[in-house]
C-alpha positions as CSV (number, residue, x, y, z in Angstrom):
1,X,17.7,-21.6,32.5
2,X,14.3,-20.2,33.5
3,X,14.1,-18.4,30.2
4,X,14.8,-21.6,28.4
5,X,11.9,-23.4,30.0
6,X,9.5,-20.5,29.4
7,X,10.5,-20.5,25.7
8,X,9.9,-24.2,25.5
9,X,6.5,-23.7,27.0
10,X,5.6,-20.9,24.5
11,X,6.6,-22.9,21.5
12,X,4.8,-26.0,22.7
13,X,1.6,-23.9,23.2
14,X,2.0,-22.5,19.8
15,X,2.4,-25.8,17.9
16,X,-0.3,-27.5,20.0
17,X,-2.8,-25.1,18.4
18,X,-3.7,-26.7,15.0
19,X,-4.7,-23.4,13.5
20,X,-1.8,-20.9,14.3
21,X,1.1,-22.7,12.5
22,X,-1.0,-22.9,9.4
23,X,-2.0,-19.2,9.7
24,X,1.6,-18.1,10.1
25,X,2.5,-19.8,6.8
26,X,-0.6,-19.3,4.8
27,X,-1.2,-15.7,5.6
28,X,2.0,-14.2,4.1
29,X,1.7,-16.5,1.1
30,X,-1.8,-15.3,0.3
31,X,-1.0,-11.7,0.9
32,X,2.1,-11.8,-1.4
33,X,0.4,-13.8,-4.2
34,X,-3.1,-12.1,-4.3
35,X,-3.0,-8.6,-3.0
36,X,-0.4,-7.1,-5.4
37,X,-2.6,-8.1,-8.3
38,X,-5.9,-6.7,-7.0
39,X,-4.6,-3.7,-5.0
40,X,-3.3,-1.5,-7.8
41,X,-3.4,2.2,-8.7
42,X,-3.0,1.5,-12.4
43,X,-6.6,2.1,-13.5
44,X,-7.6,0.3,-16.7
45,X,-10.9,-0.6,-18.6
46,X,-12.4,2.9,-18.2
47,X,-15.7,3.0,-20.0
48,X,-15.9,5.9,-22.5
49,X,-18.9,7.1,-24.5
50,X,-18.1,9.5,-27.3
51,X,-20.7,12.2,-28.3
52,X,-19.6,13.1,-31.9
53,X,-21.1,16.2,-33.5
54,X,-18.5,16.3,-36.3
55,X,-18.4,14.2,-39.4
56,X,-14.8,15.0,-40.2
57,X,-11.8,12.6,-40.4
58,X,-10.1,14.0,-37.4
59,X,-13.0,13.1,-35.1
60,X,-13.1,9.5,-36.5
61,X,-9.3,9.2,-35.9
62,X,-9.7,10.4,-32.3
63,X,-12.5,7.9,-31.7
64,X,-10.3,5.0,-33.1
65,X,-7.4,6.1,-30.9
66,X,-9.7,5.9,-27.8
67,X,-10.9,2.5,-28.9
68,X,-7.4,1.1,-29.4
69,X,-6.1,2.4,-26.1
70,X,-5.4,-0.2,-23.4
71,X,-6.8,2.0,-20.7
72,X,-10.3,2.6,-22.3
73,X,-13.3,0.6,-23.4
74,X,-15.4,2.4,-26.0
75,X,-19.0,1.9,-24.9
76,X,-20.4,3.6,-28.0
77,X,-20.7,6.7,-30.1
78,X,-23.7,8.8,-29.6
79,X,-25.0,12.0,-31.2
80,X,-27.2,13.0,-28.3
81,X,-25.4,14.3,-25.2
82,X,-28.4,13.6,-22.9
83,X,-28.3,9.9,-23.8
84,X,-24.7,9.7,-22.9
85,X,-25.3,11.7,-19.7
86,X,-28.0,9.2,-18.7
87,X,-25.5,6.3,-19.2
88,X,-23.0,8.2,-17.0
89,X,-25.7,8.8,-14.3
90,X,-26.5,5.1,-14.1
91,X,-22.8,4.1,-14.1
92,X,-23.0,2.4,-17.5
93,X,-20.0,4.5,-18.6
94,X,-17.2,6.2,-16.7
95,X,-16.5,9.2,-19.0
96,X,-18.1,11.2,-21.8
97,X,-15.9,12.7,-24.6
98,X,-17.9,15.3,-26.5
99,X,-16.4,16.3,-29.9
100,X,-17.8,19.7,-31.2
101,X,-19.2,20.2,-34.7
102,X,-16.3,22.3,-35.9
103,X,-13.6,20.0,-34.4
104,X,-11.9,19.0,-37.7
105,X,-11.9,22.6,-39.2
106,X,-10.6,24.3,-36.0
107,X,-7.9,21.6,-35.5
108,X,-6.5,22.0,-39.1
109,X,-6.9,25.8,-39.4
110,X,-6.3,27.1,-35.9
111,X,-4.1,24.3,-34.6
112,X,-6.3,23.6,-31.6
113,X,-9.9,22.5,-30.9
114,X,-11.8,22.1,-27.6
115,X,-13.0,18.6,-26.5
116,X,-15.2,18.4,-23.4
117,X,-14.6,15.5,-21.0
118,X,-17.2,14.6,-18.4
119,X,-16.0,12.2,-15.7
120,X,-18.0,10.1,-13.2
121,X,-16.1,11.3,-10.1
122,X,-18.0,9.2,-7.5
123,X,-14.8,7.2,-7.3
124,X,-12.4,10.2,-7.1
125,X,-9.3,8.1,-7.8
126,X,-10.7,6.5,-10.9
127,X,-12.2,9.9,-12.0
128,X,-8.9,11.8,-11.6
129,X,-6.8,9.2,-13.3
130,X,-9.3,8.8,-16.1
131,X,-9.3,12.5,-16.8
132,X,-5.5,12.5,-16.8
133,X,-5.4,9.5,-19.2
134,X,-7.9,11.2,-21.6
135,X,-5.9,14.4,-21.4
136,X,-2.7,12.7,-22.3
137,X,-4.4,10.8,-25.1
138,X,-5.9,14.0,-26.6
139,X,-2.5,15.7,-26.4
140,X,-0.8,12.9,-28.1
141,X,-3.5,12.8,-30.8
142,X,-3.0,16.6,-31.3
143,X,0.7,16.3,-31.7
144,X,0.3,13.5,-34.3
145,X,-2.3,15.4,-36.3
146,X,-0.5,18.7,-36.3
147,X,2.7,17.0,-37.1
148,X,1.2,15.4,-40.1
149,X,-0.5,18.7,-41.2
150,X,2.8,20.6,-40.9
151,X,4.7,18.0,-42.9
152,X,2.1,18.1,-45.7
153,X,1.6,21.9,-45.8
154,X,5.3,22.8,-45.3
155,X,4.4,25.5,-42.8
156,X,6.7,26.2,-39.9
157,X,5.4,24.6,-36.7
158,X,4.9,26.7,-33.6
159,X,7.6,26.2,-31.0
160,X,6.6,23.7,-28.3
161,X,8.2,22.7,-25.0
162,X,8.7,18.9,-24.9
163,X,8.8,17.5,-21.3
164,X,10.8,14.4,-21.0
165,X,10.0,12.5,-17.7
166,X,12.5,10.1,-16.1
167,X,11.0,7.8,-13.6
168,X,13.7,7.0,-11.1
169,X,13.8,3.8,-9.0
170,X,10.6,2.5,-10.6
171,X,11.1,3.1,-14.4
172,X,7.8,1.6,-15.6
173,X,5.7,2.9,-12.7
174,X,4.7,-0.6,-11.8
175,X,2.5,-0.3,-8.7
176,X,3.5,-3.8,-7.5
177,X,7.1,-2.6,-7.0
178,X,5.8,0.1,-4.7
179,X,3.3,-2.0,-2.8
180,X,5.1,-5.3,-2.3
181,X,7.7,-4.0,0.3
182,X,4.8,-2.3,2.1
183,X,2.8,-5.6,2.1
184,X,5.6,-7.2,4.0
185,X,5.2,-4.6,6.6
186,X,1.4,-5.3,6.9
187,X,2.2,-9.0,7.3
188,X,4.6,-8.4,10.2
189,X,2.3,-5.8,11.7
190,X,-0.7,-8.1,11.8
191,X,1.0,-11.3,12.8
192,X,3.5,-9.6,15.2
193,X,0.8,-7.5,16.7
194,X,-2.3,-9.6,17.0
195,X,-0.8,-12.9,18.1
196,X,1.0,-11.4,21.2
197,X,-2.1,-9.4,22.1
198,X,-4.0,-12.7,22.3
199,X,-1.3,-14.5,24.2
200,X,-1.5,-13.3,27.8
201,X,-5.2,-12.6,27.7
202,X,-5.7,-16.2,26.4
203,X,-3.8,-17.5,29.4
204,X,-6.0,-15.3,31.7
205,X,-9.1,-16.9,30.3
206,X,-7.7,-20.4,30.6
207,X,-6.4,-19.7,34.2
208,X,-2.8,-20.8,33.4
209,X,-1.5,-17.3,34.1
210,X,-2.0,-17.9,37.8
211,X,0.6,-20.7,37.7
212,X,3.1,-18.2,36.4
213,X,2.1,-15.6,38.9
214,X,3.0,-17.8,41.9
215,X,6.5,-18.6,40.6
216,X,9.6,-16.5,41.2
217,X,9.9,-15.7,37.5
218,X,10.6,-12.0,37.1
219,X,8.4,-9.7,35.0
220,X,11.3,-9.0,32.6
221,X,12.0,-12.7,32.0
222,X,8.3,-13.5,31.5
223,X,7.8,-10.7,29.0
224,X,11.0,-11.5,27.2
225,X,10.0,-15.1,26.8
226,X,6.7,-13.9,25.3
227,X,8.6,-11.7,22.7
228,X,11.3,-14.1,21.5
229,X,8.9,-16.6,19.7
230,X,7.4,-13.7,17.7
231,X,10.9,-12.5,16.7
232,X,11.5,-16.0,15.3
233,X,8.2,-16.3,13.6
234,X,8.4,-12.8,12.2
235,X,11.8,-13.3,10.7
236,X,10.6,-16.6,9.2
237,X,7.6,-15.0,7.7
238,X,9.7,-12.1,6.3
239,X,12.0,-14.6,4.7
240,X,9.1,-16.3,3.0
241,X,7.7,-13.0,1.8
242,X,11.1,-11.9,0.4
243,X,11.5,-15.3,-1.4
244,X,8.1,-15.0,-3.0
245,X,8.7,-11.4,-4.0
246,X,11.9,-12.6,-5.8
247,X,10.4,-15.8,-7.4
248,X,7.0,-14.4,-8.5
249,X,7.7,-10.7,-9.2
250,X,11.4,-10.6,-9.7
251,X,11.8,-8.0,-7.0
252,X,15.0,-8.2,-4.9
253,X,16.4,-5.6,-2.5
254,X,18.7,-3.1,-4.2
255,X,20.5,-2.6,-0.8
256,X,21.9,-4.8,1.9
257,X,19.5,-7.6,3.1
258,X,21.1,-7.4,6.5
259,X,19.6,-3.9,7.0
260,X,16.1,-5.3,6.4
261,X,16.6,-8.0,9.1
262,X,18.1,-5.5,11.5
263,X,15.1,-3.2,11.2
264,X,12.7,-6.2,11.2
265,X,14.0,-7.3,14.7
266,X,13.4,-3.7,16.0
267,X,10.0,-3.5,14.3
268,X,8.7,-6.9,15.5
269,X,9.8,-5.9,19.0
270,X,7.8,-2.7,18.8
271,X,4.5,-4.2,17.5
272,X,4.7,-7.3,19.7
273,X,5.5,-5.1,22.7
274,X,2.4,-3.1,21.9
275,X,0.4,-6.3,21.5
276,X,1.6,-7.5,25.0
277,X,0.6,-4.1,26.5
278,X,-2.9,-4.5,25.1
279,X,-3.0,-8.0,26.4
280,X,-1.9,-6.9,29.9
281,X,-4.8,-4.4,30.1
282,X,-7.4,-6.7,28.5
283,X,-9.6,-9.2,30.4
284,X,-11.0,-11.1,27.4
285,X,-9.8,-12.0,24.0
286,X,-12.7,-10.1,22.4
287,X,-11.6,-6.9,24.2
288,X,-8.0,-7.4,23.1
289,X,-9.1,-8.1,19.4
290,X,-11.2,-4.9,19.3
291,X,-8.5,-2.7,20.7
292,X,-5.8,-4.2,18.5
293,X,-8.0,-3.8,15.4
294,X,-8.6,-0.1,16.2
295,X,-4.9,0.7,16.7
296,X,-3.7,-1.4,13.7
297,X,-6.1,0.4,11.4
298,X,-4.7,3.7,12.6
299,X,-1.1,2.5,12.3
300,X,-1.6,1.5,8.7
301,X,-3.6,4.6,7.6
302,X,-1.0,6.9,9.2
303,X,2.1,5.1,8.0
304,X,2.4,6.4,4.5
305,X,1.3,3.0,3.1
306,X,-1.5,4.4,1.0
307,X,-1.4,8.2,1.6
308,X,1.8,10.2,1.4
309,X,2.7,11.6,4.7
310,X,3.1,15.1,3.3
311,X,-0.5,15.0,2.0
312,X,-1.8,14.7,5.6
313,X,-2.7,17.7,7.8
314,X,0.1,19.0,10.0
315,X,-1.4,17.6,13.2
316,X,-1.5,14.1,11.6
317,X,2.1,14.4,10.4
318,X,3.2,15.1,14.0
319,X,1.3,12.0,15.2
320,X,3.1,9.8,12.8
321,X,6.4,10.5,14.7
322,X,5.4,7.8,17.2
323,X,4.1,5.3,14.6
324,X,6.5,2.3,14.1
325,X,5.2,1.2,10.7
326,X,6.1,4.6,9.3
327,X,9.8,4.1,9.8
328,X,9.7,0.5,8.7
329,X,7.9,1.2,5.5
330,X,10.4,4.0,4.7
331,X,13.2,1.6,5.3
332,X,11.7,-1.2,3.1
333,X,11.0,1.1,0.1
334,X,14.4,2.8,0.4
335,X,16.4,-0.5,0.6
336,X,14.3,-2.4,-1.9
337,X,13.9,0.4,-4.6
338,X,16.7,2.9,-3.9
339,X,19.5,0.7,-2.6
340,X,19.7,2.7,0.6
341,X,22.4,2.0,3.1
342,X,22.4,2.1,6.9
343,X,23.9,5.6,6.9
344,X,20.9,6.8,5.0
345,X,18.5,5.4,7.6
346,X,19.8,6.8,10.8
347,X,16.5,8.7,11.6
348,X,14.4,5.6,11.1
349,X,16.8,3.4,13.0
350,X,17.0,5.5,16.2
351,X,13.3,6.3,16.0
352,X,12.5,2.5,16.2
353,X,15.1,2.0,19.0
354,X,13.4,4.8,21.0
355,X,9.9,3.3,20.4
356,X,11.2,-0.2,21.3
357,X,12.6,1.2,24.6
358,X,9.3,2.9,25.5
359,X,7.0,0.0,24.5
360,X,9.2,-2.7,26.0
361,X,9.5,-1.0,29.3
362,X,5.7,-0.3,29.3
363,X,5.0,-4.0,28.5
364,X,7.1,-5.1,31.5
365,X,5.7,-2.6,33.9
366,X,2.1,-3.1,32.9
367,X,2.2,-6.9,33.5
368,X,0.5,-7.3,36.9
369,X,2.2,-10.2,38.5
370,X,1.3,-11.3,42.1
371,X,4.5,-11.5,44.0
C-alpha cells in the first residue's frame, strides 16, 4: 500500500512538469529520425584533384572513372603538382591523384603502372577511407584495362587471386543497420540515467525530501518507488524506438523481441540505479548534472558503440567489464542483426544481473534517511 502511494506521487510529479513528458517522447523520435542519417561511416563526396602528366587514353579513362564514381567529386585536372598541393593544403580538395608521364605505356606493356595518391589526413577517418576507396577504384580500373588488352592481343593473362567477400548479417554494409540498435541504447542511457539523477536532488532543493524522511517508509521501498517509473518510461521509449526503426528503416529484430525487453528491464535498473546513487551524493542539480555527464560520456566511449572493444588498450578492456552499456549494446546488435537467442547471451545476462545487484544495493544504502 505504501509503495502504491509513493508511485502515485512520482507519476503526479512527473506529469505536473510541462517539459519532461514532452522530452521523453520527443527525444527518442528525434534521435531515431535524425542521427542515423548524419552519423554515418560511409564517406562520400571526397574531393579529388588529378595531376595528369600523361596524354594517353588510359589516363583519360581513369579520370572519367573517378569523375563518375559516387564517392568522389572531381575538383579539376591540373598539370602542376604544386598547384594541387596548395589546394590540398587549404582544404579545397581532399586527395590528389598523380598520373605519371609513362602511365599508358607501362600499363599496356608491363601490366602495371604506379599512381601516387596524396590524402589530406587531418580527418583520419575520411583520409583512411578515401585512400581505400581510391585504391579499390584503381584496382578495378586495372582489371578492366588489362582484361580488355588481353582479349584484344590474345596473350595469356597472368594468374590472379580473386577475393570474394561475403558480408554476413549486414550484406550491404549499411551503417544505419549497425548504428540504430546502438542509438536505442543511448536513448535509454540518457533518459534512464539523467532523470533519476535529478529526482532526489531536485526534492532536496525543494525541501520535499524532508517530508519523506520523517515518515516510516523504508529505504528499500523509497528507492524502489523511484525506480519503477523509469522502468515504465524506459520500456515505453524503447517501444517507440523499435516501431520507428521498423517503419522508417525497415529494421526489425531477427531474434526474439522478448529478449530485448528482458535485457531492457535489467539495463534500465542499472543506469537508473546509478543515477539515484549520484543523486544521493549530490547536493544540487548542477552537481548531479556534471557528474552524470562525466560518467555517461565514459560509459558511451567505452561501450563499443563507436570503437571496437578489441581496439582499446588492455587496461581499458578490463574496465569495460563493469560498464552496463557494453552488454546491452552487444545484446541489441546480436538480437537485431544475428538473430541471437537467450542461450547465446548468458554472459551479457548474468553480467547485467550482477551489476544491477551492486548498483541497486548501493542506491539503497547510500540514501541518507533520518530515522
